[in-house]
N, C-alpha and C positions, 0 to 999 in steps of 0.2 A: 449404573452404567457398566458396560463390559470392563473387566479388570485391566485389559490391555490398553485402555484409553490413557491410563496414567503414564505409560511409556511415551506415547505420541505427544501428549500435552507437555511433559517435561522436556522432551527433545525440542519441541517448538520454542519453549521459553529460553533454553540454552542457545539455540540457533539465532533467535532474535537478539539475544544479548550480544552474540558475536558480531552480527551484522550491524546493528545500530551502535555498538561500542566502537567499531571501526569507523562508521560513518560520522560519529560525533567529532572526530579529530581530523577528518579527511580534508575538509575545505581549507582550513588554515595550514595544514601540512603541505598541500599542493601549492598554495599561493605563496607561502613564506619559506618553507624548507626546500621544496623542489624548485621554487623560483618562477612559478607561472603567473603570479599576480592575481588580483582579485577576480578579474573577468575570466582569465584563463583557468584558474582553479574551479570557478563556478561552472564553466562550460564542461570541464572534464567530469565533475561530480554528476552533473545531470545527464551527460552522455553515458556514463557508467550505469546510472540508475535506469536509463532507457533500456540498456541491454538486459539488466536484471529483470525488468518487467516485460520485455519482449520475448526473452528466451523461454518463458513458460509455454509458448506455442510448441517449441521443440520438446520440452520435457513432457508436456501433456500428450503429444503425439507418440513419443517414445514409450511412455507408460501404457497408453491405451492400445497401441498397435503391436508392441514387441516385448518389452521387458516386464510389464506389470508395474504397479505403483511401488511395491515393496523394494524390488531390485533397483528401480530407477532412483528412489530416494537414497538407498544405501551406496550405490556406486558414485552418484554425483556428489554425495556428501564428502567423498574423498578428494574430489577436485576442489571443493570448498576449503577443506583443511590446507591443501597445498597452496591455495591463493593467500591465505593468512600467513603461511610460512614464508612465502616470497616477499610480502610486505615487511615482515619482521627482519628477514635476513639481509635485504637489500635496501636499507634505510637511505633515503636521499637519492637513490639511483633511479632515473626515470624509466629505464628498461625494466627494472625489477618492479617498479610501481605499476606499469601497464600490464606486465605479465601477471602480477598478483590480482589486479582488478579484473582482468579477463577470466582468470580461473574462478574467482569469487562470483562473477556474473554467471558463469556456466553452472556453478553449483547452486547458488541461491535461486537463480531463475529456473533452473531445471527442476528442482524439487518443490518449488512453491505451489504449483497447482496440484501436485501429487499428495502432499501432506494434508492439505485441506480436504481433499476428496477421500483420502485414506481414513480420516477420522470417521466420516459417515459410513465407510465400508464395514466398520466393525459392528454395525447394527444389521442383523439379517432381515428384519422387518421393522424399520425405524418408524416410530410415531412422530408426529409433529412436536410433541412435548420433549421427546428424547433428543431430536435434532436441535431444538431450541436450547436445551440445557448444554449439550456438548459443544455447540458452536459458541455459546456464551462463554463457557470455560476456555475454549480455544482462543477466543478473542482476548480474554483477560490474560492468558499466558503470553500472548504476543506483546502486550503492553507492559506486563511485569518485566519481561526480559528487556524491552526497550528502555524502560525507566532506569533500571540499574546499569544498563550499558552506557546511556548518556551521562549518568551521574558518576560512575566509577572510572571509566577509561581515561577521561581527561586528568583525573587524579593520579592514575598510574603513569601517564605521560609526564606529569609535573615532577614525580618522584623517581622515576626509573628510565625516562626517555622514550623515544618513539618505538624503538625495537620491541620493548616489553609491552608498550601500549597496543601494538599490532599483534604481538605474540599471545597476550592473554585472551583476546577474542578467538584466536586459533585454538587455544587449549579448550575453550568452552565449546567450539564447534566439534572438536574431537570428542569431548564429553557427550555432546548431543548425538553424535554418530554411535557411540558406545551404548548409550541408553536406548536408542532405537533398535539396535541389534539385539540387545538383551531381551526384548519382547518378541523375538522372532517366532517362538513356538506357540504363541498365543494369538497371533494376528489372523484375521480373516483376509485372504488374499484373492480377490477376484482375478481370473485369468485375463490376459490381454486379448484383444479382439482379432488377432491375426488368423485365428482358426475359425472365425465366424464369417469369413468372406469380407470383401472390401466394404468399408463403411461409406456408403453413398450419401454424402451430405452436401458438398459444395454444388453439385449439379442441380438438385432441386432448388437450392437457394438461389442459384443463378437464374433458373427459369422463373422463380417467384419474382425476382427483381426486374427481369427484362421482359417477361411475358412470352418468351420464345420457347418453342418446343412443347412437348406434351408432358405435363407434370404427372399425368395418369400412368406414365410408363414406370413410375416408381411406386413402391408400396405406400399405402396411405399413411402409415405411421411415420415413414421417413419424410414425406412431404409435410406432415403436421409438425415434426420436429424442426424442419427447416423454417417453416412459417413462424413458429414460436421464437426461434433464435433471431429471425429477422425483426420481430417486435422488440426483442431485448436490445439488439444493436441500435435500433432507432432511438430508444430511450437513452442508451449509453453514449450516443455520438457526441453529445455536448460536454460529457463529464471530463475529458482531458483538460479542458480549460480550468476546471476546479482544481485538478491535481497540479496544474502549472502554478497556481498560487500556493497550494498547500505544501508542495515539495520544496519551496524556497525557505522553509523553516530551517533547513540544514545548510543553506548557502547564504542567501541575501539577508536573512534575519541574523545569522551568526556574524556576518560582516558588519551589519548595523550595530550589533551589541558590542563589537570591539571598540566602537567609538563612544561607548557609554561606561558608566562607573559600576564595577562589581559591587555586590552587597553580600552580607552574611545572614544566613538563616540557621538558627540553632547551632551556631559555631561552624557552619559549613559555608565555604566560599562559593558563591554563585557567579560565574563569569560567562563569557559569550558561549562557550561550548557546553558547559554544564546546564545552562538555561534550557537546552533542548529537552531535558528530562521533564520539564513542565508540560510538554505536549502529551506524553504518555500518562502523566499524573492526571491531567484534565480528562483524558479519555476514561480512565478508571472512575473519575467523579461523575462525568456526564452520562455514562451508560445507565446507572441506576436512577439518577435524578430525572433524566428524560423518560425512562421506561416507567418508573413507579409514580412519578409526580406530575411532570409537565404534560405528557401525552394523555393520561387520564383526565387531567384538568381541562385541557383543550377539548377533549371529547365531550365532557359534561357541558361545555359551552355550545355544543352543537356543531363543532368544526372537526370533522373526522380526519385524524392525522394519517392519511394514506401514504404509501411509500412515495408516490410521485410528489405529493405536497411537501413531505419531509425533505426530499432531495432538492426541490426548488428553493425551499427556505434555507437549506444548508448552503446553497450557492450564494444566496444573498448575504448570509453571515460571513462567508469568505471575503466578499467584496467589502463589507464593513470593516473587517479586520485590517485590510490593506489601506483603507482610508485612515484608520487610526495610526497605522505604521507611518503613513505619509505625514501626518501631523507631528508625530514624534520626530521624524527625520527633519522636518522643517525647523523645529526647535534646535536640533543639533547643528544644523547648518547656520543658524543665527548665533551660534556660540554658546548655547546653554549647555550646562553639564548635567546630564540626566542619568538617573540610576537605571540599571538594567531591569529593575523591578517594574518599570513601565511596560515591559514586554509581557508581563503576566496578564494584563488586560487583553492584549492581542492574541495570546495563546488561548485564553478562555473563550474568546469569540470564535476563533478559527476551529478549535477542537470540537466545539458544539456542532459546528457545521460539518466537520468530518464524520462525527457519529451519525448525523442525519443522512449524509450521502452514502457512507461506506459500510456502516456496521452490519447491515443485513445481507450484504452481498454474498458472503460465503454460504450461509444457509440457503439462500435463494438459488444460487448457482447449482449447488448440489441437488436440491430438490427438483429443479426443472430440467436437469441435463439427462439425455438418454443414457442408459446404463453403460453402453460401450464408448461414451464420449465425455464422461464426467470430468476428467482432468482437462481435456481440451476445451470444454465449455467454460470451466472456471478460468482458463487462461484468457478468455475474451474480456472478462472484467479487469484482469491484470494489465491487459493491453491499454486500457484507458489511462492507467498510471504511467505506462511507458510513453504514451502520447503526451502526457503532461510534462514529463521530464524533457522530452525532445523539444517541445514548444519553448520551454525556458532557455535551453541551450541555443536554439535557433534565434530567438528574440534577442538574447544577450549578444550573440555574434553580430547580428545586424545592427544593434544599437552601438556596439563598440566600433564598428567599421564606418557607419554612415550617420547615425542620428546623434550620438554622444549625449544622450539624456542621462542625468545623474540625480542621485539623491531622491527627494520626495517625488519628483516627476515620474520616476520608475514605478513607485508604489501606486500613484494615482492612475497610471496607465493600466496596470493590472486590475485595479479596482473597477475602472470603467469597462475594461474588456469582460470581466466577470459579470458585471451588471447587465451588459448587452446580451451575453450568452444565457444568463438566467431568464431573460425575456423570451429568447428563442426557445429555451427548454419549456417554459410555461405554455407557449403556443403549441409545441409538439405534444405536451402532456394533455392539453385541453382537447386536442383532436384525436387522441388515442382511442382505439376501439375499446368498447366496453369489455370485451373478453380479455384483452391485454391488460386493462386496468385492474380487472379482477385478479389476474395472476400476480401482478406486481403489488397489489394492495389487498392483503388478507382481511378477514373480519377484524374488527377493532381489538378483540381480546388477543388474537394471534399477533397483531401488529405491535401491541405493547409488550408482548413477551419475546419478540424476535431478538431484541438486542441482548 
């Protein structure tokens, strides 16, 4: 790999430590210290995350059209650092909280599509094997940072208070910015598209969807790009419901765990917030297990594990995990004293689904995007995550105002919604054009190497 990759991957690990470390304590901080209550804290966390995953549209546009990916990452990282500083300096102050979260959303959301595209930029003529290796390493760096963020920041909070618990992630974000800057003389920096004329994308996409106008007025490659993106959007349109379930590991699952009994592993206390580190640990486990063992075994049985089939099965696993959560919640409501260790099973099921749905998205988005729109196209995938967070916030608000469903009923509702959407996804996938299916489902060898 190019030597500059080490700077980008190390920066990503530190940035993810800062983000997930802050997120690990945010739900209970808002509900208990700031005084928003369980529903209020849950809604704010998901609305914040909605902004984080919506703003990649802005960051991608800024990078592709004006600043380029390097300068977009560097400048918006400074906003990121200021956001952590605001949370640390204004503990318990609601204005400071919202200011800090807004700055972090701008920083995290703005750089997110740029970093993942900047990795691929470092290969002048990337081969499929090189992209597979570098995005596999990139995905691991994300989860290594997440694992230690979830595991260590609650410990810092317990021993030094919330100011340091928010300050340490800020220090790591500063370190991430410094590491990225240190590689400045080695990077390959594709110029932004502002000097290449206006990127005409939305117009041919509109003509494709409505049938109005003359698509031939545009260059054939632009129309082909719009058509390819249309196919991708059609496949991704049901994915926000998956993320609506998955993203609750940082809110609903944490709240459930506060009503369970902590346990100790190797002398390490595992409580409601630290339990979130199990998610990243299971990703690191499932990636090689699925890639090297399960997918090849399924293929030998004559069932080709295409991308569409993996995504559909991942959605089913998400539904199953929430059924198990509902059963656990029913026991808690009946007065049983359950260990948080029961959540290990739900994490194992859900994270297997996440790997099946999400793990190949970065490599796929980079390889399929037009050169002048790589950051922007990657943001389309991130928009599905934003949609999932917004769904949770909206459903939680409606439920607290009108329905008032609690406990196990909430888990069963999400499980049923996911099952229904998985059926819709299966119908869409079964009717998908062969050409699109070939794009989304590489040959078996490539499929098992993607993760």
